[in-house]
PAVEXKOL-526090 format. One record per residue (C-alpha): residue number from 1; residue in one letter; y, x, z. Coordinates in pm, 1 decimal, padded with zeros to 6 digits. Each point is the difference from the previous one (the first is absolute). Layout:
N
nr, rest, yy, xx, zz
NUM, A, Y, X, Z;
...
***
This chain:
386
nr, rest, yy, xx, zz
1, X, 00981.3, -00203.4, 02445.9;
2, X, -00002.7, -00213.7, -00290.3;
3, X, 00066.8, 00166.4, -00348.1;
4, X, 00315.1, -00147.2, -00139.7;
5, X, -00029.2, -00204.4, -00300.6;
6, X, 00201.2, 00046.6, -00296.8;
7, X, 00042.8, -00196.6, -00332.5;
8, X, 00110.5, 00146.4, -00316.7;
9, X, 00381.3, -00007.0, -00053.0;
10, X, -00044.3, -00201.3, -00334.8;
11, X, -00229.2, -00298.7, 00008.3;
12, X, -00236.1, 00105.1, -00283.3;
13, X, -00227.1, -00283.5, 00070.5;
14, X, 00271.0, -00225.3, -00175.4;
15, X, -00063.9, 00191.1, -00339.0;
16, X, -00375.7, -00156.1, 00021.9;
17, X, -00088.2, -00335.0, -00087.5;
18, X, -00083.8, -00202.3, 00343.3;
19, X, -00330.3, 00120.0, 00155.6;
20, X, -00021.9, -00355.5, 00128.4;
21, X, -00255.1, -00017.6, 00301.5;
22, X, -00208.6, 00340.4, -00141.4;
23, X, 00031.8, 00322.7, 00157.0;
24, X, -00043.0, 00249.8, -00272.0;
25, X, -00083.7, 00348.3, 00120.7;
26, X, -00189.5, 00111.9, -00318.4;
27, X, 00242.1, 00208.9, -00224.2;
28, X, -00268.2, 00283.2, -00028.4;
29, X, -00202.6, -00265.0, -00192.6;
30, X, 00269.0, -00194.9, -00221.2;
31, X, 00357.1, 00027.0, 00053.5;
32, X, 00222.8, -00345.1, -00045.2;
33, X, 00264.9, 00046.5, -00245.6;
34, X, 00381.1, -00052.8, 00123.2;
35, X, 00188.5, -00284.8, -00128.5;
36, X, 00178.4, 00211.5, -00235.4;
37, X, -00311.5, 00093.0, -00179.5;
38, X, -00151.6, -00327.7, -00032.5;
39, X, 00339.2, -00088.4, -00138.5;
40, X, -00040.5, 00260.1, -00262.9;
41, X, -00341.0, -00124.7, -00079.7;
42, X, 00159.5, -00323.5, -00068.1;
43, X, 00273.2, 00133.9, -00224.1;
44, X, -00274.7, 00199.2, -00189.1;
45, X, -00209.0, -00310.8, -00055.6;
46, X, 00292.0, -00154.1, -00205.6;
47, X, -00049.2, 00282.0, -00253.8;
48, X, -00339.4, -00185.6, -00083.6;
49, X, 00159.5, -00345.0, 00035.1;
50, X, 00297.6, 00122.4, -00212.6;
51, X, -00145.4, 00296.9, -00188.9;
52, X, 00300.0, 00042.1, -00247.8;
53, X, 00175.8, 00131.1, 00350.4;
54, X, -00240.9, 00273.0, -00001.7;
55, X, 00198.7, 00297.9, -00144.0;
56, X, -00108.5, 00332.3, -00145.9;
57, X, 00178.8, 00182.0, 00285.3;
58, X, -00234.9, -00190.7, 00257.0;
59, X, -00311.2, 00183.3, -00101.4;
60, X, 00154.8, 00334.1, 00046.6;
61, X, 00255.5, -00042.5, 00256.5;
62, X, -00165.1, -00145.1, 00255.8;
63, X, -00285.7, 00253.9, 00028.3;
64, X, 00262.5, 00278.8, 00021.4;
65, X, 00212.7, -00214.9, 00294.9;
66, X, -00349.3, -00013.7, 00185.7;
67, X, -00093.8, 00352.9, -00077.5;
68, X, 00341.7, 00109.3, 00148.7;
69, X, -00036.2, -00230.5, 00299.5;
70, X, -00356.0, 00140.7, 00096.6;
71, X, 00126.5, 00350.6, -00085.3;
72, X, 00271.2, -00032.0, 00273.2;
73, X, -00244.1, -00153.0, 00249.5;
74, X, -00200.9, 00326.5, 00026.6;
75, X, 00253.3, 00249.3, -00102.6;
76, X, -00137.6, 00067.8, -00344.3;
77, X, 00167.7, 00020.0, -00338.3;
78, X, -00072.2, -00311.5, -00230.4;
79, X, -00180.0, 00238.9, -00253.5;
80, X, -00278.5, 00070.2, 00241.9;
81, X, -00072.1, -00393.3, 00069.9;
82, X, -00239.0, -00207.4, -00222.0;
83, X, -00025.5, -00373.0, 00040.4;
84, X, -00338.3, -00116.4, 00064.0;
85, X, -00230.0, -00296.2, 00077.4;
86, X, -00107.0, 00114.8, 00338.9;
87, X, -00114.8, 00337.5, 00194.4;
88, X, -00334.2, 00037.2, -00220.5;
89, X, 00245.1, 00084.7, -00310.8;
90, X, 00110.5, 00308.9, 00139.8;
91, X, -00341.2, 00127.8, 00140.7;
92, X, -00150.2, -00048.4, -00349.4;
93, X, 00283.4, 00180.9, -00139.0;
94, X, -00074.1, 00304.0, 00193.0;
95, X, -00354.7, -00039.2, -00011.7;
96, X, -00032.6, -00031.7, -00379.4;
97, X, 00279.7, 00249.3, -00067.9;
98, X, -00033.5, 00297.8, 00229.3;
99, X, -00268.1, 00175.5, -00216.2;
100, X, -00242.6, 00035.8, 00256.7;
101, X, -00319.1, 00228.6, -00070.2;
102, X, -00341.4, -00001.0, 00100.7;
103, X, -00007.8, 00148.8, 00350.6;
104, X, 00336.1, -00095.1, 00093.3;
105, X, 00046.7, -00134.7, 00333.1;
106, X, 00216.4, -00317.5, 00127.1;
107, X, 00053.0, -00019.3, 00365.4;
108, X, 00014.4, -00349.9, 00168.5;
109, X, 00062.2, -00117.9, 00341.7;
110, X, -00295.0, -00214.1, 00101.1;
111, X, 00021.5, -00371.1, -00024.1;
112, X, 00291.5, 00000.0, -00250.4;
113, X, 00099.1, -00351.0, -00143.4;
114, X, -00248.4, -00070.7, -00315.6;
115, X, 00325.3, 00047.5, -00236.6;
116, X, 00031.7, 00350.8, 00096.9;
117, X, -00392.1, 00079.8, 00011.6;
118, X, -00184.5, -00141.8, -00303.8;
119, X, 00192.3, 00150.6, -00272.1;
120, X, -00054.0, 00349.9, 00158.1;
121, X, -00377.4, -00075.5, 00074.5;
122, X, -00026.1, -00100.4, -00396.0;
123, X, 00098.2, 00357.2, -00096.3;
124, X, -00342.5, 00105.3, 00157.4;
125, X, -00164.6, -00105.2, -00332.2;
126, X, 00202.2, 00302.6, -00121.6;
127, X, -00125.9, 00231.3, 00244.9;
128, X, 00291.6, -00036.3, 00255.9;
129, X, -00101.5, 00023.3, 00342.7;
130, X, 00199.7, -00222.7, 00254.9;
131, X, 00003.9, 00102.8, 00353.4;
132, X, 00085.0, -00250.7, 00270.5;
133, X, 00137.5, 00160.5, 00330.3;
134, X, -00081.7, -00144.6, 00355.1;
135, X, 00230.0, 00050.6, 00264.7;
136, X, -00053.1, 00320.2, 00192.9;
137, X, 00123.6, -00147.5, 00323.4;
138, X, 00059.2, -00347.1, 00096.9;
139, X, -00010.1, -00310.8, -00219.5;
140, X, 00268.7, 00092.7, -00281.9;
141, X, -00020.2, 00245.6, -00281.8;
142, X, 00299.3, 00232.5, 00029.4;
143, X, 00201.3, 00225.1, -00253.5;
144, X, -00200.8, 00294.1, 00182.3;
145, X, -00318.9, -00164.8, -00070.9;
146, X, 00079.1, -00010.5, -00359.8;
147, X, 00113.3, 00346.6, 00006.8;
148, X, -00290.8, 00116.4, 00151.2;
149, X, -00214.5, -00131.1, -00293.1;
150, X, 00165.1, 00193.8, -00280.6;
151, X, -00208.7, 00226.8, -00198.1;
152, X, 00012.5, 00220.6, -00315.0;
153, X, -00083.2, -00294.5, -00221.6;
154, X, 00237.1, -00271.4, 00159.6;
155, X, 00215.4, -00129.6, -00272.2;
156, X, 00158.3, -00311.3, 00182.8;
157, X, 00046.4, -00155.1, 00337.8;
158, X, 00024.0, -00369.8, -00030.5;
159, X, 00094.3, -00203.3, 00306.7;
160, X, 00186.8, -00307.8, 00150.3;
161, X, 00319.1, 00063.0, 00156.0;
162, X, -00076.2, -00254.3, 00232.8;
163, X, -00353.8, -00127.3, 00029.4;
164, X, -00055.6, -00385.2, -00056.6;
165, X, -00267.2, -00049.9, 00280.1;
166, X, 00173.4, 00184.9, 00282.8;
167, X, 00363.5, 00085.7, -00075.0;
168, X, -00077.5, 00355.5, 00065.7;
169, X, 00272.9, 00202.4, -00186.4;
170, X, -00033.4, 00353.2, -00151.8;
171, X, 00212.3, 00285.1, 00051.6;
172, X, 00057.6, -00014.2, -00391.3;
173, X, 00252.2, 00269.0, 00022.7;
174, X, -00228.6, 00256.6, 00141.8;
175, X, -00279.9, -00096.8, -00212.0;
176, X, 00177.4, 00013.5, -00330.2;
177, X, 00179.9, 00357.7, 00085.2;
178, X, -00331.1, 00170.3, 00088.3;
179, X, -00184.2, -00145.6, -00313.4;
180, X, 00299.4, 00127.6, -00211.4;
181, X, -00036.6, 00329.2, 00175.2;
182, X, -00357.2, 00006.8, -00115.9;
183, X, 00054.7, -00146.0, -00340.7;
184, X, -00167.1, -00335.3, 00064.4;
185, X, 00153.9, -00324.9, -00135.4;
186, X, 00086.6, -00289.8, 00253.1;
187, X, -00034.3, -00367.0, -00073.6;
188, X, 00139.7, -00255.0, 00256.7;
189, X, -00070.4, -00375.2, 00003.2;
190, X, 00306.6, -00145.3, 00161.4;
191, X, -00072.2, -00361.0, -00011.3;
192, X, -00001.1, -00050.9, 00389.4;
193, X, 00325.9, 00228.6, 00021.9;
194, X, 00264.4, -00046.6, -00263.4;
195, X, 00220.8, -00289.2, 00099.0;
196, X, -00108.3, 00015.6, 00364.9;
197, X, 00141.0, 00323.0, 00089.8;
198, X, 00240.8, 00266.5, -00140.2;
199, X, -00177.7, 00213.8, -00270.8;
200, X, 00168.8, 00313.7, -00126.2;
201, X, -00199.4, 00137.8, -00303.8;
202, X, 00140.1, 00339.8, 00011.0;
203, X, -00028.2, 00052.7, 00382.0;
204, X, -00371.8, -00107.0, -00041.0;
205, X, -00048.2, 00221.5, -00312.3;
206, X, -00319.7, -00182.4, -00181.2;
207, X, -00062.0, 00033.3, -00346.3;
208, X, -00113.4, -00365.6, -00048.9;
209, X, 00068.2, -00345.0, 00188.4;
210, X, -00130.8, -00341.2, -00064.7;
211, X, 00090.7, -00333.4, 00140.0;
212, X, -00049.5, -00352.9, -00030.4;
213, X, 00284.3, -00242.5, -00004.0;
214, X, -00137.6, -00300.8, 00163.4;
215, X, -00009.7, 00117.6, 00368.1;
216, X, 00301.3, 00171.3, 00163.8;
217, X, 00197.8, -00012.2, -00312.0;
218, X, 00017.1, -00381.7, 00015.2;
219, X, -00080.8, -00017.2, -00364.5;
220, X, -00224.7, -00198.4, -00210.5;
221, X, -00393.8, 00057.3, -00046.6;
222, X, -00041.7, 00211.9, -00319.6;
223, X, 00298.5, 00237.7, 00078.4;
224, X, 00006.2, 00350.2, 00113.2;
225, X, 00125.9, 00359.6, -00087.9;
226, X, -00131.3, 00353.5, -00060.3;
227, X, 00197.6, 00310.6, 00082.5;
228, X, -00091.2, 00317.3, -00170.9;
229, X, 00210.4, 00345.6, 00067.7;
230, X, 00223.7, 00060.3, -00290.5;
231, X, -00162.8, 00347.3, -00048.9;
232, X, -00337.4, -00155.4, -00065.2;
233, X, 00086.9, -00264.0, -00257.6;
234, X, -00099.3, 00209.5, -00293.0;
235, X, -00330.7, 00136.2, 00176.5;
236, X, -00145.2, -00343.4, 00060.1;
237, X, -00188.9, -00134.9, -00299.5;
238, X, 00082.7, -00350.1, -00109.9;
239, X, -00320.3, -00203.0, -00112.5;
240, X, 00151.4, -00344.6, -00045.0;
241, X, 00295.8, -00028.3, -00246.5;
242, X, 00285.8, -00250.6, 00044.5;
243, X, 00213.5, -00045.2, -00310.2;
244, X, 00303.0, -00058.9, 00255.5;
245, X, -00067.7, 00361.0, 00126.1;
246, X, 00074.5, 00136.5, -00367.3;
247, X, 00317.1, 00179.1, -00043.8;
248, X, 00222.2, -00254.0, -00155.3;
249, X, -00163.9, -00327.6, 00109.6;
250, X, 00317.0, -00188.2, 00012.8;
251, X, 00018.2, 00031.7, -00382.4;
252, X, -00363.3, -00078.4, -00029.9;
253, X, 00066.1, -00127.2, -00363.6;
254, X, 00073.4, 00356.1, -00097.0;
255, X, -00257.5, 00177.1, 00222.0;
256, X, -00148.7, 00278.9, -00212.4;
257, X, -00371.6, -00029.0, -00087.7;
258, X, -00058.1, 00392.4, -00029.2;
259, X, 00162.9, 00261.1, 00235.6;
260, X, 00053.8, -00249.6, 00279.5;
261, X, 00025.4, 00105.7, 00355.6;
262, X, -00047.6, -00152.2, 00336.3;
263, X, 00312.7, -00005.0, 00232.1;
264, X, 00036.4, 00340.7, 00207.9;
265, X, -00007.5, -00208.7, 00332.1;
266, X, -00226.3, -00210.1, 00208.1;
267, X, 00044.8, -00290.8, -00229.2;
268, X, -00318.9, 00124.9, -00152.5;
269, X, -00188.1, -00163.9, 00272.5;
270, X, 00181.2, -00324.3, -00003.0;
271, X, -00248.8, -00302.6, 00008.3;
272, X, -00037.3, -00217.0, -00335.6;
273, X, 00276.8, -00255.4, -00022.3;
274, X, 00208.2, 00159.6, 00229.4;
275, X, 00314.4, -00222.5, -00068.9;
276, X, -00207.8, -00261.1, 00192.8;
277, X, 00340.5, -00178.5, 00086.1;
278, X, -00150.7, -00220.0, 00252.5;
279, X, -00163.4, 00262.5, 00206.3;
280, X, 00258.1, 00266.7, -00049.3;
281, X, 00289.3, -00247.6, 00090.3;
282, X, -00126.6, -00055.6, 00339.1;
283, X, -00110.4, 00362.7, 00040.0;
284, X, 00362.4, 00111.0, -00070.3;
285, X, 00146.6, -00263.1, 00226.1;
286, X, -00254.7, 00108.9, 00278.4;
287, X, 00069.8, 00381.6, 00000.7;
288, X, 00368.7, -00084.6, -00009.5;
289, X, -00028.7, -00225.0, 00287.7;
290, X, -00184.3, 00286.0, 00202.7;
291, X, 00264.5, 00233.3, -00104.4;
292, X, 00229.5, -00203.6, 00130.9;
293, X, -00191.3, -00049.5, 00320.9;
294, X, -00069.2, 00356.3, 00038.7;
295, X, -00346.0, 00100.2, 00070.5;
296, X, 00067.7, 00182.2, 00318.0;
297, X, 00106.5, -00348.0, 00099.8;
298, X, -00315.5, -00150.9, -00132.5;
299, X, -00232.7, 00277.7, 00204.2;
300, X, 00232.5, -00016.1, 00335.3;
301, X, -00060.5, -00384.4, 00005.8;
302, X, -00358.1, -00012.8, -00077.1;
303, X, -00102.8, 00296.5, 00236.1;
304, X, 00179.0, -00158.7, 00287.8;
305, X, -00192.8, -00315.3, -00050.7;
306, X, -00329.3, 00226.6, -00033.0;
307, X, 00091.3, 00156.3, 00333.6;
308, X, 00060.6, -00339.3, 00159.8;
309, X, -00347.9, -00078.8, -00105.8;
310, X, -00143.7, 00315.9, 00132.2;
311, X, 00153.7, -00015.5, 00327.0;
312, X, -00125.3, -00350.7, 00056.9;
313, X, -00325.6, 00027.3, -00147.3;
314, X, -00286.8, -00140.1, 00242.2;
315, X, -00175.9, 00291.1, 00037.2;
316, X, -00291.8, -00148.6, 00176.9;
317, X, -00073.7, -00209.5, -00324.6;
318, X, 00174.5, 00204.5, -00284.3;
319, X, 00007.1, 00365.3, -00117.2;
320, X, 00265.8, 00197.6, -00191.7;
321, X, -00180.8, 00120.0, -00341.1;
322, X, 00334.3, 00164.8, -00133.9;
323, X, 00133.7, 00348.2, 00146.4;
324, X, 00168.0, -00046.0, 00340.9;
325, X, 00278.0, 00271.2, -00096.1;
326, X, 00269.3, -00195.2, -00190.2;
327, X, 00057.9, 00305.2, -00236.2;
328, X, -00377.7, -00023.4, -00118.1;
329, X, 00051.8, -00391.9, -00113.3;
330, X, 00143.0, -00164.5, -00270.5;
331, X, 00210.5, -00343.3, 00056.2;
332, X, -00290.1, -00199.7, 00100.0;
333, X, -00281.3, 00004.7, 00239.4;
334, X, -00382.3, -00086.9, 00033.4;
335, X, -00185.9, -00148.2, 00291.0;
336, X, -00328.2, -00136.2, 00050.1;
337, X, -00203.3, -00186.9, 00265.4;
338, X, -00289.7, 00164.9, 00187.5;
339, X, -00249.2, -00062.0, -00282.2;
340, X, 00014.5, -00082.6, -00349.4;
341, X, -00119.1, -00353.9, 00047.3;
342, X, 00268.4, -00075.8, 00250.9;
343, X, 00245.3, 00164.5, -00245.1;
344, X, -00087.5, -00231.4, -00287.5;
345, X, 00022.1, -00324.6, 00228.7;
346, X, 00313.6, 00128.3, 00143.8;
347, X, 00129.3, 00006.2, -00349.0;
348, X, -00119.5, -00330.4, -00092.6;
349, X, 00156.9, -00141.2, 00317.2;
350, X, 00330.0, 00159.2, -00069.5;
351, X, 00020.7, -00165.9, -00369.3;
352, X, -00079.0, -00344.7, 00167.6;
353, X, 00297.5, 00048.4, 00190.8;
354, X, 00190.8, 00103.7, -00287.0;
355, X, 00063.5, 00365.2, 00089.0;
356, X, -00087.5, 00225.8, -00304.8;
357, X, -00138.7, 00350.1, 00016.3;
358, X, -00255.5, 00197.5, -00191.6;
359, X, -00385.2, 00051.1, 00090.5;
360, X, -00073.3, 00356.2, -00140.8;
361, X, -00272.3, 00201.5, 00102.3;
362, X, -00099.6, -00199.9, 00315.9;
363, X, 00386.1, 00015.1, 00113.8;
364, X, 00282.2, -00209.7, -00002.1;
365, X, 00288.6, 00143.6, -00193.5;
366, X, 00342.5, -00110.1, 00102.0;
367, X, 00282.9, 00078.1, -00239.8;
368, X, 00326.1, -00149.6, 00099.8;
369, X, 00323.9, 00054.4, -00180.9;
370, X, 00376.6, -00079.0, 00010.2;
371, X, -00049.4, -00381.1, 00002.6;
372, X, -00211.4, 00046.2, 00300.1;
373, X, 00127.6, -00074.9, 00367.4;
374, X, -00111.5, 00074.4, 00330.0;
375, X, -00095.3, -00337.3, 00114.1;
376, X, -00263.7, 00021.0, -00260.2;
377, X, -00154.8, 00298.6, 00136.0;
378, X, -00033.0, -00179.8, 00326.3;
379, X, -00173.7, -00268.0, -00148.7;
380, X, -00240.2, 00222.1, -00145.7;
381, X, -00053.8, 00166.4, 00344.1;
382, X, -00034.7, -00326.0, 00146.7;
383, X, -00278.4, -00101.7, -00216.9;
384, X, -00180.0, 00337.5, 00018.7;
385, X, 00000.4, -00035.0, 00393.7;
386, X, -00156.6, -00360.1, -00002.7;
***
């Protein structure tokens, strides 16, 4: 019996600019900004066209409002959110600030995205050991695999909540609970999770989390955030000082030259020029848009489209590279032809037909969002079947 097709109750596609004749299924690479965010950029650009309109309050209120929206999105406190230029800022904040000693160990899954790999590997120059964990069973590293790798010298486990190359979803709550029981810190790269599915930072229980803004947060390139659990703020060293993170910065003319102190919250790790009113105006608008849509609705719609693709995937020509079980996947799916060469050729053919997906690790990463429709998946399947 044919599966009943449903469209979202609200036509969120109307909230984006016309995709014209393109089928864009690549949100795991770059998320298009909704109209409201692009309008926010246009308004922010007027501050450079008419600089006299840029008030003192814009420098401090806009970051605070963006921080509050991000905190609401993941169930954190605004004081636990630092505004960054991408995921790497959060990784480096922990890599440089956690006081690693020679002999300490960091546990990573194999094939982590480079942003969550090289800052940890750089610590090997200081005698820190980085252990990369392979899956014990099957193709995907699990929370049990990472827990089994913990040793007496393990200080930190750093892993992607959803992997970029397969969409394998980690049982992060189980991992974090076990690590905390053993006194091991946990760090999550959630760049392929936040914005595409509901994330409850308290239920997960991680110590640190980082996320870029230009994918599922539908924000500009050069945006992101870093979460640090409140209790750890004073324990993590700060190595780059930003004057806007000094207490009393709003009255910068009267900042003390002696006896100054950093703000007691995550603003310590804000990026330089944190009041970037062009980028933050768009990010604030995008995050508020996602709050209005509801991440449970984003996930539901994206997952239904992914399930449609999986059901109709031509198995004589293509294979599924993501986990079969829905609960073990993120909001996107990865498929491939029978050989890497055929996969690359297929990716090129799709682009020639104005269907846009990512080519990652010899797989086609299909990342739909609320603006995509079932007929677009039908069209993708038809071309995969040719």
